[in-house]
C-alpha positions in Angstrom: 0.3 0.0 -0.1 2.9 2.5 0.7 4.7 2.2 -2.8 1.8 2.4 -4.0 0.5 5.4 -1.9 3.9 6.9 -3.2 4.3 6.0 -7.0 0.4 7.6 -7.1 1.9 10.9 -5.8 4.7 11.2 -7.8 3.0 10.9 -11.1 0.2 13.6 -9.9 3.4 15.3 -8.6 4.9 15.1 -11.8 1.6 15.0 -14.5 0.8 18.4 -12.5 4.4 19.4 -13.3 4.6 18.4 -16.4 1.1 21.4 -17.0 4.2 23.8 -16.1 6.9 22.7 -17.6 5.3 22.9 -21.4 5.2 26.8 -20.6 9.3 26.8 -21.1 9.2 24.4 -24.6 8.7 27.8 -26.1 9.2 28.1 -29.3 7.8 24.7 -30.0 4.6 24.7 -30.7 1.2 22.0 -29.2 2.2 19.5 -32.3 6.1 19.5 -31.7 5.7 18.8 -27.6 3.4 15.7 -28.2 5.7 14.9 -31.5 9.2 14.5 -29.0 6.1 13.5 -25.6 5.1 10.6 -28.0 8.4 10.0 -29.5 9.7 9.2 -25.9 6.8 7.7 -24.1 6.7 4.9 -27.5 10.0 3.0 -25.5 8.3 3.2 -21.3 5.2 1.5 -22.9 7.2 -1.4 -23.7 8.7 -1.8 -21.0 5.8 -1.9 -18.8 4.0 -4.2 -21.0 7.5 -6.7 -20.6 7.8 -5.6 -16.8 4.4 -6.5 -15.9 4.2 -9.1 -18.3 0.9 -8.5 -20.8 2.2 -9.2 -23.9 -0.4 -12.2 -24.5 -2.6 -9.9 -23.8 -1.5 -7.7 -26.8 -1.7 -10.9 -29.5 -5.8 -11.2 -27.7 -6.6 -8.2 -29.0 -5.3 -8.3 -32.2 -6.8 -12.0 -33.1 -9.9 -10.4 -31.4 -9.0 -7.1 -33.8 -8.8 -9.6 -36.8 -11.7 -11.5 -36.0 -13.8 -8.2 -36.0 -12.2 -5.4 -37.8 -14.7 -2.3 -36.6 -12.3 -2.1 -33.4 -9.8 -1.3 -35.6 -11.4 1.5 -36.2 -12.2 1.7 -32.0 -8.5 1.6 -31.5 -7.8 4.4 -33.9 -10.6 6.7 -32.5 -9.1 5.9 -29.5 -5.5 6.6 -30.1 -6.6 10.1 -31.8 -8.7 10.6 -29.1 -6.0 9.9 -26.6 -3.1 12.0 -29.0 -5.4 15.3 -29.4 -6.0 15.1 -25.2 -2.1 15.1 -24.9 -1.5 18.0 -27.3 -4.3 20.1 -25.8 -2.6 19.0 -22.1 0.5 20.7 -23.9 -1.4 23.5 -26.1 -3.2 25.0 -23.6 -1.0 26.5 -20.6 1.0 28.7 -23.6 -2.0 29.4 -25.1 -4.3 31.0 -22.3 -6.4 28.3 -21.7 -4.6 26.9 -18.8 -7.5 27.2 -16.5 -10.6 26.0 -19.6 -8.3 23.0 -19.8 -8.2 22.3 -15.9 -12.0 22.8 -15.4 -12.6 19.6 -17.7 -11.1 17.8 -15.9 -12.9 18.9 -12.7 -16.1 17.8 -15.1 -14.7 14.4 -16.3 -14.8 12.2 -13.2 -18.7 13.6 -13.4 -19.2 13.1 -17.1 -17.7 9.4 -16.2 -19.8 8.7 -13.1 -23.1 10.0 -15.3 -22.1 8.0 -18.0 -21.9 4.7 -15.3 -25.2 5.2 -14.6 -27.0 6.0 -17.6 -24.8 3.9 -20.4 -23.7 0.7 -18.3 -26.7 1.2 -15.3 -24.4 1.0 -12.8 -25.9 1.7 -9.0 -24.5 5.2 -8.0 -25.0 6.3 -4.6 -26.8 9.5 -2.9 -23.3 11.4 -3.0 -22.3 10.9 -6.8 -26.4 11.9 -7.5 -26.0 15.0 -5.4 -22.6 15.6 -7.2 -23.9 15.4 -10.5 -27.2 17.6 -9.8 -23.8 19.7 -8.2 -21.6 19.5 -11.4 -25.4 19.9 -13.5 -26.1 23.1 -12.2 -22.7 24.8 -12.2 -22.2 23.9 -16.2 -25.9 25.7 -16.6 -25.3 28.9 -14.4 -22.3 29.2 -16.1 -23.5 28.9 -19.9 -26.3 31.8 -17.6 -24.1 33.9 -17.3 -21.1 33.3 -20.3 -23.2 32.7 -23.0 -20.8 30.3 -23.5 -19.0 26.6 -22.3 -15.3 26.5 -23.5 -14.9 24.0 -26.4 -11.6 23.1 -24.2 -13.3 22.1 -21.4 -16.2 20.4 -23.1 -13.3 19.0 -25.3 -11.6 17.3 -22.2 -14.7 16.8 -20.2 -16.5 14.8 -23.3 -13.8 13.4 -25.4 -11.7 11.9 -22.4 -14.9 10.9 -21.4 -16.0 8.8 -24.4 -12.7 7.1 -24.9 -12.9 5.7 -20.8 -16.6 4.7 -22.1 -16.0 3.2 -25.5 -12.9 1.2 -24.7 -15.0 -0.2 -20.9 -18.0 -1.3 -23.4 -15.7 -3.4 -26.1 -13.6 -4.3 -22.7 -10.3 -2.7 -24.3 -9.3 -0.9 -21.0 -5.8 -2.6 -20.0 -2.4 -1.1 -20.9 -2.0 -3.8 -24.5 -4.5 -1.3 -25.6 -2.9 2.2 -24.4 -0.1 -0.1 -26.2 -1.2 -0.3 -29.8 -2.5 3.3 -29.0 0.6 5.2 -28.5 1.9 2.4 -31.5 -0.5 4.0 -34.0 0.2 7.7 -32.6 4.2 6.9 -32.8 4.7 7.1 -37.0 2.7 10.5 -36.8 4.8 11.9 -33.7 8.1 10.7 -35.7 7.4 13.4 -39.2 6.5 15.5 -36.5 9.8 15.8 -34.5 11.1 15.1 -38.5 9.9 18.8 -39.0 11.3 20.4 -36.3 14.0 22.6 -36.8 15.6 22.2 -33.4 18.8 24.0 -34.4 16.7 27.3 -35.3 14.3 26.6 -32.0 18.0 26.7 -30.2 18.6 30.3 -31.4 15.3 31.4 -29.1 15.6 28.7 -26.4 19.6 27.8 -26.0 18.1 24.6 -23.7 15.7 23.5 -25.7 17.2 19.6 -26.5 17.6 19.3 -23.0 13.9 20.9 -22.2 12.8 18.2 -25.0 14.9 15.1 -22.9 13.5 16.2 -19.8 9.4 16.3 -20.6 10.2 12.2 -22.2 12.5 11.6 -18.8 9.5 13.9 -16.5 6.3 11.9 -19.1 7.5 8.7 -19.0 8.7 8.4 -15.1 4.8 10.0 -14.6 3.5 7.1 -16.9 5.3 4.2 -15.0 4.5 5.5 -11.5 0.6 5.2 -12.3 1.2 1.9 -14.1 2.6 0.6 -10.9 0.6 2.9 -8.5 -2.7 1.4 -10.4 -1.7 -2.6 -10.2 -0.8 -1.5 -6.4 -3.4 0.7 -5.0 -7.7 -0.2 -4.8 -9.0 1.7 -8.0 -11.3 4.3 -6.1 -8.1 4.8 -4.2 -6.3 5.6 -7.1 -8.8 7.4 -8.4 -9.6 10.3 -5.6 -5.6 10.6 -5.0 -6.0 11.8 -9.2 -7.5 14.5 -7.9 -4.8 16.0 -6.5 -3.5 16.8 -10.1 -6.4 18.8 -10.8 -6.0 20.4 -8.1 -1.9 21.0 -8.7 -2.8 22.2 -12.5 -5.3 24.7 -11.0 -2.7 26.1 -8.4 -0.8 26.3 -12.4 -2.6 28.2 -14.5 -2.6 31.4 -11.2 0.7 31.1 -11.1 1.2 31.5 -14.9 -0.3 34.0 -15.6 -3.6 32.8 -15.4 -6.9 34.3 -13.9 -10.2 33.1 -13.5 -13.4 36.0 -14.7 -16.2 36.3 -12.0 -19.0 35.1 -14.0 -17.2 31.5 -13.7 -16.6 31.3 -10.1 -20.2 29.4 -10.0 -18.5 27.2 -12.2 -15.6 25.9 -10.8 -17.4 26.6 -7.1 -19.9 23.8 -8.3 -17.6 21.4 -10.0 -15.2 21.9 -6.8 -18.1 21.0 -4.4 -18.9 18.1 -6.9 -15.2 16.6 -6.6 -15.7 16.9 -2.6 -18.9 15.0 -2.5 -17.5 12.2 -5.1 -13.9 12.5 -2.9 -16.4 12.0 0.5 -18.2 9.3 -1.1 -15.0 7.1 -2.2 -13.5 7.8 1.6 -16.8 6.3 3.4 -16.4 3.0 0.3 -12.5 2.4 1.3 -13.7 3.0 4.7 -16.8 0.4 4.8 -14.2 -2.1 2.4 -11.1 -1.1 4.9 
């Protein structure tokens, strides 16, 4: 348990720091940073696949895809969605959208709970139901006060939820499938990296070679730490600890100079209250099991 907690905290800290770290990569674009990130991550993903002896699962999924070709389209869609989400995460801090993306990550677990209730017919507690209600009211108030809901928040909250829901529905929610998704992104990322003139970038940012290496290192260590934590911790506790990353993202968004408009206060307050309800419900569940 202790090892799992340490790994989870390390992963949350590194993923949170990565949100700030991307601001150091200018003038690389979000797509450039994504290319380098996947370039370094694939070896780490393959290493973890071997470490946890998941090669057989990979072969099983490939056999299943051969028997049901439509699954290839699903994997391609999910790979594209994951790549888009990684790009958005890297793009937002340098383009004034860090707070909006953070709101999306606050919204995501609530959308997943709603998906579980209405798509998978899962039973939810009254606290989770209240959390969904709080989130719904907060989103409606935000639309009434601002006239819109940012596309960045919706892209994370709904897009990532579709990604996770489709993987669960088709029973393709494991490390082997994630390896397939990263592998599909890899050729495109190699092309994007090949198109980057790092010499010209280094004229503007002399530390770019070191920073690109650190981007890959931080991403890889964070991913490995998260996978280790997921194997050592109960899934509900892992989910609760994951909220630390979102909180870190919000503080980093403010630290790098972004502001929260007064009209968005009800949204943040409502989503934060909903998140606290989910956390409380998770702690109650842990206590009952404990």
